[in-house]
C-alpha positions in Angstrom: 33.4 -33.2 -21.4 36.0 -30.7 -19.7 35.1 -28.1 -22.3 31.3 -27.7 -21.2 30.6 -24.9 -18.9 27.1 -25.0 -17.7 25.7 -21.6 -15.8 22.6 -21.9 -13.9 20.5 -18.6 -13.3 17.9 -17.9 -10.8 15.9 -14.8 -10.3 16.0 -13.6 -7.0 12.7 -13.6 -5.3 10.8 -10.4 -4.4 11.0 -11.4 -0.7 14.5 -12.0 -0.7 16.2 -10.5 2.4 20.1 -10.4 2.8 19.5 -9.7 6.3 18.3 -13.3 6.9 19.8 -15.1 3.9 22.9 -15.1 1.8 22.6 -16.6 -1.8 24.2 -19.7 -0.4 21.5 -19.8 2.3 18.7 -18.8 0.2 16.1 -21.5 1.1 13.6 -22.0 -1.8 12.6 -25.3 -3.6 13.9 -23.6 -6.8 17.2 -22.7 -5.7 17.7 -25.9 -3.9 16.8 -27.9 -6.8 19.3 -26.2 -9.0 22.1 -26.5 -6.4 21.6 -30.2 -6.2 22.1 -30.5 -10.0 24.8 -27.8 -10.0 26.8 -29.8 -7.4 26.0 -33.2 -8.9 27.6 -31.9 -12.1 30.6 -30.6 -10.5 31.2 -33.9 -8.9 31.0 -35.5 -12.4 33.7 -33.2 -13.7 31.8 -30.7 -15.3 32.4 -26.9 -14.9 29.4 -25.1 -13.4 28.3 -21.9 -11.6 24.9 -21.0 -10.0 24.1 -17.2 -9.8 21.1 -15.4 -8.2 20.3 -12.1 -10.3 17.7 -9.3 -10.0 16.3 -9.4 -13.4 16.8 -10.2 -17.2 19.4 -7.5 -17.8 22.0 -9.2 -15.5 22.1 -12.1 -17.7 24.6 -10.8 -20.0 26.8 -9.7 -17.5 27.0 -13.2 -15.8 27.4 -14.9 -19.1 30.3 -12.5 -20.1 32.2 -13.1 -17.2 31.6 -17.0 -16.9 31.7 -17.9 -20.7 29.5 -20.8 -20.5 28.4 -23.2 -23.3 25.0 -23.9 -21.8 22.8 -21.4 -19.9 20.2 -23.0 -17.9 17.3 -20.5 -16.7 15.3 -21.7 -13.9 11.7 -21.3 -14.1 9.6 -18.7 -16.4 10.9 -15.4 -15.8 13.0 -14.1 -18.9 11.0 -12.2 -21.3 11.0 -14.3 -24.5 12.2 -11.1 -26.7 15.3 -11.0 -24.3 16.9 -14.2 -26.1 17.0 -12.2 -29.5 19.5 -9.7 -27.6 21.2 -12.5 -25.7 21.9 -14.8 -28.9 23.4 -11.9 -30.8 25.8 -11.2 -27.8 26.5 -14.8 -27.3 25.5 -17.0 -30.4 27.5 -20.0 -29.3 25.8 -20.5 -26.1 23.0 -23.2 -25.8 20.0 -21.5 -23.6 17.8 -23.8 -21.6 14.5 -22.7 -19.9 13.8 -25.2 -17.2 10.2 -25.7 -16.1 9.7 -27.3 -12.5 6.0 -27.8 -12.5 3.0 -29.8 -14.1 0.4 -28.3 -16.3 -2.3 -27.9 -13.7 0.1 -25.7 -11.4 1.6 -24.0 -14.7 -1.9 -23.0 -15.5 -1.6 -20.7 -12.9 0.9 -18.5 -14.4 -0.9 -16.4 -16.6 2.2 -15.8 -19.3 3.2 -19.6 -19.4 1.8 -20.8 -22.7 2.3 -17.7 -24.4 6.1 -17.4 -23.2 7.0 -21.3 -23.8 5.5 -20.9 -27.5 7.8 -17.8 -27.9 10.8 -19.5 -26.4 10.4 -22.4 -28.8 10.9 -20.1 -31.8 14.5 -19.3 -31.1 17.0 -21.6 -32.5 19.5 -21.8 -29.7 16.7 -22.1 -27.0 15.4 -25.4 -25.6 12.5 -26.1 -23.1 13.3 -28.7 -20.5 10.7 -30.2 -18.3 11.2 -32.4 -15.1 8.4 -35.2 -15.5 7.7 -37.4 -18.5 3.9 -36.5 -18.5 4.7 -32.6 -19.3 7.4 -33.6 -21.8 4.9 -35.4 -24.1 2.4 -32.3 -23.7 5.0 -29.9 -24.3 6.6 -31.7 -27.2 3.0 -31.9 -28.7 2.9 -27.9 -27.9 6.1 -27.4 -30.0 5.0 -29.6 -32.8 1.6 -28.1 -33.4 2.4 -24.4 -32.5 5.5 -24.0 -34.5 4.4 -26.6 -37.2 7.8 -28.3 -36.8 8.7 -31.8 -37.9 8.2 -34.2 -35.0 11.7 -35.1 -34.9 12.6 -31.3 -34.6 10.0 -30.6 -31.8 11.6 -33.7 -29.8 14.8 -31.8 -30.0 13.5 -28.5 -28.7 11.9 -30.1 -25.7 14.0 -32.3 -23.2 13.6 -34.3 -20.1 16.0 -33.2 -17.3 14.7 -34.6 -14.1 15.5 -33.3 -10.6 18.4 -34.6 -8.8 18.4 -35.2 -4.8 21.6 -36.2 -3.2 20.8 -39.5 -1.4 22.7 -39.1 1.7 20.8 -40.5 4.8 20.5 -39.7 8.2 19.4 -42.4 11.0 16.5 -41.7 13.3 15.4 -43.1 16.4 11.5 -43.8 16.8 9.9 -43.3 20.2 6.3 -44.7 20.0 5.7 -44.3 23.8 5.3 -40.4 23.7 1.7 -39.2 24.4 1.5 -36.9 21.2 2.5 -37.5 17.4 4.0 -34.8 15.4 3.0 -34.7 11.6 4.5 -32.3 9.1 2.7 -30.9 6.0 5.4 -28.6 5.2 5.8 -26.5 1.8 4.5 -23.2 0.4 0.7 -23.0 1.2 -1.1 -23.3 -2.3 -4.3 -25.0 -3.5 -2.7 -27.8 -5.2 -0.8 -29.0 -2.1 -4.0 -30.2 -0.7 -3.1 -29.2 3.1 -6.8 -29.1 4.6 -7.6 -32.6 3.3 -4.1 -33.7 4.9 -5.0 -31.9 8.1 -8.4 -33.9 8.4 -6.4 -37.2 7.9 -4.1 -36.4 10.6 -6.5 -35.4 13.1 -8.4 -38.9 12.1 -5.0 -40.7 12.7 -4.4 -39.1 16.1 -7.9 -39.9 17.4 -7.7 -43.4 16.4 -4.3 -43.8 18.2 -5.5 -41.7 21.0 -2.4 -39.5 20.8 -2.3 -35.7 20.9 -1.6 -34.0 17.3 0.9 -31.5 16.6 0.2 -30.6 12.8 3.0 -28.7 11.6 3.1 -26.5 8.4 5.1 -23.6 7.0 3.8 -20.1 7.0 5.0 -16.9 5.1 4.6 -18.0 1.4 1.2 -18.3 0.1 0.9 -18.9 -3.7 -2.2 -19.1 -5.8 -4.4 -17.6 -3.6 -3.1 -19.8 -0.7 -4.3 -17.1 2.0 -7.7 -18.8 2.4 -6.3 -22.0 2.9 -4.2 -21.1 6.0 -7.3 -19.4 7.3 -9.2 -22.2 6.9 -6.4 -24.5 8.4 -6.5 -22.0 11.6 -10.4 -22.4 11.8 -10.2 -25.9 11.7 -7.9 -26.3 14.5 -9.3 -23.6 16.4 -12.9 -25.6 16.7 -11.0 -28.5 17.7 -10.4 -29.3 21.5 -7.0 -27.3 22.0 -5.5 -29.9 24.5 -5.6 -32.6 21.9 -5.0 -30.8 18.5 -2.6 -28.2 17.6 -1.8 -26.5 14.3 2.1 -25.6 14.7 3.6 -22.8 12.4 7.1 -22.4 11.4 8.6 -19.5 9.3 11.1 -20.4 6.4 14.3 -21.0 7.7 17.8 -21.8 5.9 18.1 -25.2 4.6 20.4 -26.8 7.8 17.7 -25.4 10.1 14.8 -26.9 8.0 16.3 -30.5 7.7 16.8 -30.3 11.7 13.2 -29.4 12.0 12.1 -32.1 9.6 14.2 -34.7 11.7 12.0 -34.0 14.8 8.6 -35.2 13.0 7.2 -38.6 13.3 5.6 -38.9 9.9 5.7 -36.5 6.8 2.7 -36.0 4.5 3.0 -34.5 1.0 -0.3 -35.8 -0.5 -0.4 -33.1 -3.2 -2.8 -33.0 -6.3 0.2 -31.9 -8.6 3.8 -32.5 -8.2 6.9 -33.3 -10.4 9.3 -34.1 -7.6 8.8 -33.0 -4.0 11.8 -31.8 -2.6 10.2 -31.5 0.9 9.3 -34.9 0.8 13.0 -35.8 0.1 14.1 -33.7 3.0 12.0 -35.6 5.4 13.1 -39.0 4.0 16.7 -38.4 4.1 16.4 -37.3 7.7 14.9 -40.8 8.4 11.4 -39.8 8.5 8.5 -41.9 7.2 6.6 -40.3 4.4 3.4 -40.8 2.8 2.6 -38.9 -0.7 0.6 -39.0 -3.7 1.3 -40.7 -6.9 2.5 -37.4 -8.3 5.9 -37.8 -6.4 7.7 -40.0 -8.9 10.3 -41.3 -6.9 8.1 -42.6 -3.7 7.4 -46.0 -3.6 4.0 -47.0 -4.6 2.9 -48.6 -1.3 3.4 -45.3 0.5 1.0 -43.2 -1.9 -2.6 -42.8 -0.9 -5.1 -41.4 -3.3 -5.1 -37.5 -2.4 -9.0 -36.9 -2.6 -9.7 -39.2 0.4 -8.9 -38.1 3.9 -10.0 -41.6 5.3 -7.6 -43.4 2.7 -5.0 -41.1 3.6 -5.6 -41.7 7.4 -5.1 -45.5 6.7 -1.6 -44.9 5.1 -0.6 -42.6 8.1 -1.5 -45.5 10.4 0.9 -47.9 8.3 3.7 -45.5 8.7 3.1 -44.9 12.3 3.1 -48.9 12.7 5.9 -49.5 10.4 8.2 -46.6 10.3 11.4 -48.2 9.3 9.7 -50.2 6.5 8.5 -46.8 5.1 11.7 -45.0 5.7 13.9 -48.1 4.0 11.9 -48.6 1.1 11.4 -44.9 0.1 15.1 -44.2 0.7 16.0 -47.1 -1.5 13.5 -45.8 -4.2 14.9 -42.2 -4.0 18.4 -43.7 -4.4 17.8 -45.3 -7.6 15.6 -42.2 -8.8 18.8 -40.0 -8.2 21.0 -42.4 -10.0 19.0 -42.6 -13.0 18.5 -38.7 -13.1 22.5 -38.4 -13.0 22.8 -40.5 -16.0 20.1 -38.6 -17.9 22.1 -35.2 -17.4 25.3 -36.5 -18.2 23.7 -37.9 -21.3 22.3 -34.7 -22.3 25.6 -33.0 -22.2 27.3 -35.7 -24.1 24.4 -35.1 -26.8 25.0 -31.3 -26.7 
């Protein structure tokens, strides 16, 4: 295992600002996801490095400097034809393009299916996914589009799940305050289902006769998320201001965000499409009860309402409000099991390659 050297490469986001973030503090789900895996592999004795580049043209420099056996490209940003050049420059490198979403979300990326199809045509390029559902779908795509034998197609598409360090912080619950703080953090986009969850939060607050602070992130709107934010603002502006408030938070470094998560009473992530959901992990490790849809693979089924019914979501919110420690303890145990299995899958992958 000591001969393996893994290089994770991310593309710098367009809104990156050195004034606010260093590479280490760059707070995006993709960066955090790659960092967690990078750190976990290092703890397991594998040499790894994570870098952030401006574009395709910096890949050769980073690979030349680090001399990895494996390069993991995080998400869809490398033009497929670039691999023809990179393979000639670095013929012994195994290239892995890592997808982080299910097909409903990937469908918003106009180049996704063409690029994935082209990646699969290169000998030393593997496409990895982080859910078993999309594993079957992309494997079928490889099998049919490249006319590969099924066994070969299964080698070109691999399952490398997310990893999250299961390190938990205890929380004190105060049920006597006159307000309830409920978060629905993350980038605002259609499949995150913010508005329906806001309705559920208002229903819960009305039922338990508490003032509601509904917390969201602003500053990142994806897949035409701007109308969603406008509707959220309009929804709360038409409610009694002394009882229902929309509280907005800008994106912050990870440590500050975890501190913010710890101040919530309940976290919501009842999304319509997910493969893992780091934001839900951020809340549960801080001791905050979380409810989320069945799209979140590590979350216990007891806390997964159907994401298309605000009334059902409100019922699950009430259960989390009444029994917060049951929610937290069960979900923390579930996340820990998921993390241990993820670690085994990553280590097994490098043993086999």
